[in-house]
N, C-alpha and C positions, 0 to 999 in steps of 0.2 A: 455531378452530385447525385447520390442515389436516394435522397429523401429520407435517409435513415434506415431503410428497410430493403432497398434493392441491392443490386450487385454492380460495383464499378467495373470498368474494363480491366483486363488482365486476368491472371489466374494465381491461385495460391501456390507458392513454391514448396510443395509438400515435403520434398526431400530435405530442403533447408530447415523447414519447421520441425520435422522429426529429429534432424541432427541437432538443432539448437536445444530442443526440449530434453532429449536424452543427455546431451552433454552438460546442460545446466544442472539437471538432477543428479547425475553421477558425480559431478564436481562438488555439489552440496554434501552428498554422502561422504565423499573422501575428506572434505574439510572437517566434518563432524565425527569422523571415525575415532579420533582420540577420546571424544566424549563417551562413545559407546564402549570403548575398551577400558575406560577409566571410571570416574565417579559421576558420569552424566553431567547434568547442569552444574553440579558442585565441583567439577574439575577446575583446577586453578587456571587452566588455559581458556575456559569458557568465555571470559570477557573479551578475549582476542579472537577466538574462533567464530563466535556468532557474527561479529562485524565482517570477518573475512568471508563467511558464507554469503553475505550480501553482495560480494563482488563476483560471484560465480556466473550470474547471468551476463554480466558485461564481458567476462572472459569467453563465454560461449558465443557471444556476438562477434568477437574478434576472430574466432575460429571459423564461424560461418561466413564472415566477410572474405576470409582467405580461400575457403574451399568452394563456396557456391557463388561468390561475387554478387550477392544480393543484399542491398542495392548495388548498382554499378559504381565503379570507383569515383566517377565525377559527380555522383549524386548522393554520396553517403552522408554528408553533413545534413543535407536537407531531408533525405530519406529517414534518417534517425531522429529528426526533430531537433538537432543541435544548433543549426544555423541555416539561414538568417532568421532573426526574430521579427518576422513581418506577418501581418500588420502589427507594428510595435505596440500601439496603444492596447489592442485586444490582448496581446501576449502578456503585457505588464499587468493589466487588470486581472487576468486569469491567474497569474502568479500570486497576486495579492489575495485573490479568493482561495487559492490553494494553501496559502499561508494561514489565513484566519478562519476559514469555514470548518475544516476538519475538527479543531478543538470544540467548536460549537456543536457539531454533530455528536462528538463524544460526550459532551455535557448533557445533551438531550437524551442520549442513550442511558445515562445515569438516572435521569428523571423518569424515563420509561421503566427502567428496571425497578425503581422505587414504587412507582404506581402499580406495577404488576406484582409487587411483593417478592421480587427476586433479590432485593438487597434491603437491609435495614440501615437507614441513615442514622449516624451517631452525631447529634448536634454538638456535643462536647469533644468529639474526636478522641474519646478516651482510649480506643484501641490503638490509634496512631501514637498517642502519648505513651502508652505502655511499650510499644515497640521502640520508641526513642529512648526511653529509660533503660532499656536493655543494652543499647549500643553506646550510650554516653558513659564516660568515665565516672566512677563513684564520686559523689559530692558535687558534680557539675550541676549548676542550677538549670532547671527546665525553662527554656524560653517560652513565651506565650504561644500556645498551640495555634491560635487563630492567625498570629503573625506568620508562623511557619507555613500554614496552608496557603495564606495569601501570597507568600513569597514563591511557593511552588507553582501556583497558578500563574503568577506574573512572569515566571521564567519560561513558560511554555512557548511563547513566540520566539524567544532566543533559542530554546532547545530545538524548535522546529528547523531553524536555519542550520544548526550544528548537525542535527540528524539528517538533513538533506545531503550532506557530504557522503554519508554512508548509503542513503537511499538511492543515490545516483547509480550505483552499481546494479541495483535491481531494476530501476526504471529504464535504464538504457536497454535492458533486455526485454522486459515485459511490455512497456508502452512505447519505447523507442523503436524496437525491431519487431517483436512478435505481433503486436496489434496491427500495424500496417501490413505485415505479411499476410494476415488473415482477412484483411479488408475485402478482398474479392468475394468472400462468403456473404457479405452484407454487414451492416453495422452491428446488429444485435448478435448474430452468431459469432462475430469476431470478438465482441466484448465479453460474451459469456465464456467462450472457449479459452480465451487468453486469461481470464480471471480464474478459471478452473485449473489451468496449468500452473498458474502462480500459487494457488493453494496447495496443490500436490507437491510442488517443489519444497514446501515447508516440512514435509513428512519427517525427515530425520530428527528435527528438533521437537516437533509436536509429540512424537512417540516417546520422547524423553520427559514430557510433561510441560514443555514450554507453552506459554499463552493460556492454556486451559487447565493445566494440572491433570489432564487425562492422557494416559499412556496407551490408549487403544484406538480402535477405528472411529469411535465417536469424536475423539479429539481431531482426527484428520478430517472427518466430514464437516465438523464445525468450522475448521479453518478453510476448507474449500468453499463452503457457502459464504463465509465472511469475506474471503478474497474475491468471490464473484460479485458480491454486493458493492464492496469498496472499489473493485476493479472497474465496475461500470462508471463510477464517479471519476476515478483517476483517468479512465479511458476517455470519458467525455472531455475532460480538460485537454487531453492530447489531441483528440479529433477536432475539437472546437477551436483550438489555438493553432494547430499545425506544428506545435512545439512540444518537446518532452519536458521542458523546464517547469511548467505549472504542475505537472504530475510529480516531478521530483520533489518540489517543495511541499506539495500536499501529502506525499508519503512521509516526508520528514515530520510534518505537523502531526500526522496520525500517530507516529511512533512516540513523539514527544508528549502527546496528550493521553496515550493509551492507558496509563495507570491512574487516571483521574478518579475512577470509582473507588480505588483503594484509600484515597484521602478521606472519604466520607463514610465508608462502610463500617458498621459496628463490629463485624466479624469478617471472616474470609469468605467473600461471595463466590458463587459458582460463575466463573467468567464465561463459561459456555452459554450462560443465560444473560448475565448482567454486564459482560464486557463489551467493548466497542466492536469486536469481531464475533461476538455471540448474538443471541437472538434479539436482545435489546438494540444492538447496533444494526442488525438486519432491518428491523422495523423502521428505524429513523432513516437509514439509507434508502429504503424503499419509498418513503414519503418524499425525500428529496428527488429521487429519480422520477416519481410521478409528476412533481412540479416541473422538472425540466422537460418532461415529455409534453405536458399540457402547453408549456411555453414554446414548443417547437424547437427546442435547443439541439436535439439530436439530428435535425434536418439540415442544419447549417454547418458545413464543414469546408475548410479550404483544402486545396490539393496537398497531399502529404509528400509527394515526390514528383519530380519532373519526368522520370523515365525508369524508375526502379521498382520499388515495392508496390506502388499504387499510382496508376496513371489517371486517377480521378480528376476531372476538371469541374470546379465549382461554378455554378451559375449565379450564386449569390452568397457572398461571404460576410455580409452584414456586419 
């Protein structure tokens, strides 16, 4: 164990890291190419292509496993954090935390955005009601808006599990393979660099206006910082549990809760400020990271692999 800041034994397989990164990004651009050649996010295939893009990191992992054999064949399930789920109690509890805590962080980011004046809360949800009126058939009675919002919020835990099916493709790459591959750099360099790569990978959809509605470098930079902040938390789940599954569920929960601010905003907020991947989200994530640091949670990590990506041996897995 490196105490969260040192360097475990072994070295970074830089050739494999470069190959994985380039391949994941190129595949993402190829999947999004019809959007760029067509109507962007309004393209009729967008609802299929966006989830398909989430599979590209997993495809990159399969290629890297074949070409670089990292981790070694007999150590792949453990090296990628797929199996075994031990110690079972810790893995299960961190899966529960990954399921329930990200929506709380997103809700806290809405509160921060409101306190800082980046979003105006509409108590009557009139903006949401107007949007519903536009999509409902003429003459259809409007259901109580409070009931609809409550139903949306109540559906987030279920949506988190559904979204985890798609998030698996990303997490197998980012936290399953890339983060352990970078671990010889030390915990913090590995967390920050893997998060930055995750953010850059989103470039083909960010430049189309996805997430922030910004089709320039500011959108890409906002996504990179947002992914670094959230990547530290998802990476902590991976390192603390030794399993990729808590990060998978947490990623799904983030995606399910990501639009929460739109339920309460009086108008269209600037998501680069008020969204969970924007500045408000960075602030809340930073506070959570500080709490984990003070509690010493980054210092306690089980070994991630027996002889592949990370030969770290933990002296205390608590």
